[in-house]
N, C-alpha and C positions, 0 to 999 in steps of 0.2 A: 482627539487627534486633529491634525491640520486638514484643510480642505484638499480633496483629491480631484484632480483635473479630469475632464472627460477622456483625455488620452490615456490616463492611468487606468480609469475604469474599463476602457476598451481592452487594454493590455491584460488586465486581470481576468476579464471575461473570456478572452481568447485562450489564455493560458489554462483557465479552468476547463474549458471545453475539450481542448487537446489532452489535458491531464486525465479527464474522465474517460476518454476513448482509450488511452494507453493503459490506465489502471484496470479497465474492464477486461482487457485482453491479457496483459502480462504483468501489470504493476509498474511502478516507477514514476507515476504521475507527479509525485512530490518534487521531482526534479524541476518541474515547471512552476508549480504553485507556490512553494516556499520561497524560492528566489524572487518570484513576482511580488509576493507580499512584502518581502524585505525591501525590494526596490521602491515599493509604494510608501515606505517610511515607517512600517510597523517594527517595533522592537522585537528581538528574536523570540522571546517567550510568548508574546502576543501573536506573533506570526505563526508559531507552532499551534497555539490554541485555536486561532481562526482557521488555520488549514484543516484542523480536525473537524470543525463544523462543516466546512465545504466538502471535505472528502467523505464524510459520512453519507451525504446524499448520493454520491456516485457509487460507493461500495454497496449501499443498500439496493440501489437500482440494479446493479450487476448481479448481486447475490440472488435477488428475487427472480431475475431472468433465468439464471442457471438452475434454480430450484424448480421453476415451472417446467423447464425442459428435462427434468429428472436427471440432472447431471450432478446432483448433490443430495445425499441422504443424511439429514440432521441426526437421526437416531443413532447412527454409527459414530458420530463425532462429538458426543456430549462431553467427553473428557477434555478434548482439545478446546472446545468452546469455553468451558469453565476455566481451564488453565490460561487460555489466551486473555480472558477478562481480568484475571488476577494479575498476570504479567503486565498487562497494559496499564492498570492502575498503579502498580509499583513503579513502572518505568516513567510514567508521567510525573509522579511525585519526585522521582530522582532527577528528571529533567529540570523541574522547577528549582531545585536546590543545587544544580550543577552549573558551574561556570561555563558560559557559552563557548569560550575559546577551547576548553577541554574537549567538548563535543565536536567542534570543528576539526580538531586534530585527529580524533579517533575514528570518526566516520569514514574518511577516505580509505583508510587501510582495510576496513571491513568490506566496503562496497567494491573496492578495486579487486580484492581477492575473489569475490563472487563473480565479478565480470570476467576476470581471466579464466576462472574455472569454467564458466559458461561457454567461453569461446573455445576452450580445449575439449569440451564435452559435448557430444551430440545430444541436443534436447529433443528427445522423441519418446514415444511410448515404449516401455521396456518390452523385450521379446517375451519375457515371462510375466507380463502384466497380470495383476490379480483381478478377480471379478469385483466390480464396484459394489456388488451386493454382499460382499464378505466384510464383516466388521474388522477394521484395522487394529493394530496393537495399541492398547490403552497406555502402556508405558511410553511408547514412542510419541503418542499424542500429547501426553503430559509434558514431556521435555520440549517437544516442538512448539506447543502452544505457549508455554511459559517463556521460553527464550525469545520467540518472535513477537509475542505480546509485549514483553518488556522492551524490545528494540523499537517497536512501533510507538510505544509510549514515550520513550526517551528521545527518539529522533523521528523515524517514520519513513523517509524516502526509500523506496525499493522493497517495502515489506511484502507487498503482493507478489513481487518477483521471487523473493526468498521463499515464500510459502509454496509457490508453484514448483520450484526446483527441489525443495526439501521433501515435498509430498511425492514427487516422482522417485526420489532416491530412497526414502524411508519406507514408503508404502507400495511403491511400484504400481501406481495407478496409471491409467491412460492419461495422456497429456491434457485432454479436454476435461476429464473428471478432476484432475489435479488443479486445473484452473478454477473449477467450480468450488473446490474446497478453499482455495486461496481467496476467492472473492468473499465468501461468507466469513472466514476468519478475519479478513481485513476489515470488514464492517464491524465485527464485534470489538476488535481492538480500537478502531477509530471511535466508536460510540462511547466505550468506557473511558478512553482517554479524553474525549470531549467533555463528558460529565465531570471528570476530575479537573480539567482546565477551567470549566465554568465555576466550580467551587473555589478555585484559586483566583478567579477574576481575570483570566487571561484570554478572553474571547471578544472579538469585534463583531457584533451581531449583524450589522448592516452589510459589511463586506463579506462575511462568511455565508450569509444566506443568499446573496446575489451570485456569488461564485458557485454556491451549491447547486443552484438551478442550472447553470451552464454545465457543471460537471455531470448532472443527471442526464442532460441531453447527449453529451459525449459518451457517457457510460452505456446508455441505451443502445446507441449505434455500435459501440465497441463490442458489447456482449453478444449482440446478434451477429456481428461480423465474425467473431471468434467461433461461434457455434456453426456458422455456415461454412467458413473456410478452413476451420480446424488448424492443425499444426503448421500448414503452409503459411498461415498468417501469423500465428502465435510465435513461432520460433524466431523469425527475423526481428519482430517488434520487441520481444523479450530481450534478446541479446543487445540490440541497439540501445534500448532504454537503459539497461543496466550499465552498459559501457559509457554512455553519455553521462549518466548519473555519477559514475566513478570519476570521470575526467573533470566534471564540473566541481565536485566536492574537493578533489585534490587541488584544483586551481585556487579555489577559495581559501583553502586551509594553508597551503604551502607556498603560494606565489608571493 
């Protein structure tokens, strides 16, 4: 690919740092990184693959942070982890063989629906929140993991936000524990999708690795901020991130 100017490198680095911070708290960092990669001149499929390389750094950092703070219990979520991996692989292959214009038309509808729903619904810990030490429904895990894994593979932006919201509604976990589940599942789908994109030859290693380091820094700060400030910080960033994501995608697809 063509030479990238220092200004574009700076833009990509800044976008990656902010994306890592947002993703670690509520998801939606792809709103920044994918448009930034496209602006840098990468073709759509290469941008998606490179974004998965960069995003894997941030989601791994955030998931480890939540795990160390005992806000995620892997043994309870094995079904979701397996189904997320399968869904992500299938979604990535589908993205590779799908016309980019079709994706650009479909995504805004999905994301806008989620944004509107989020604005109309109070995002908070359910009054009848379940004990995080109680194993969640395996059937719900399977559906949730497969659908969101597939979505992350075929597109990606907002996956972490969708995981947080769906975990709150399906499993009635505390908001902070729901964020812990989201971060780990997001890493699994990112990593599986990345491996698939590598096999398909759709990854720019230099750009992806450099952005990944910036995302790690943002994710580290974001994860600790979420744990320290809880719902008071998570809620506004979640809603703002999803809403901006919907507006941006709608503008790109329909303007």
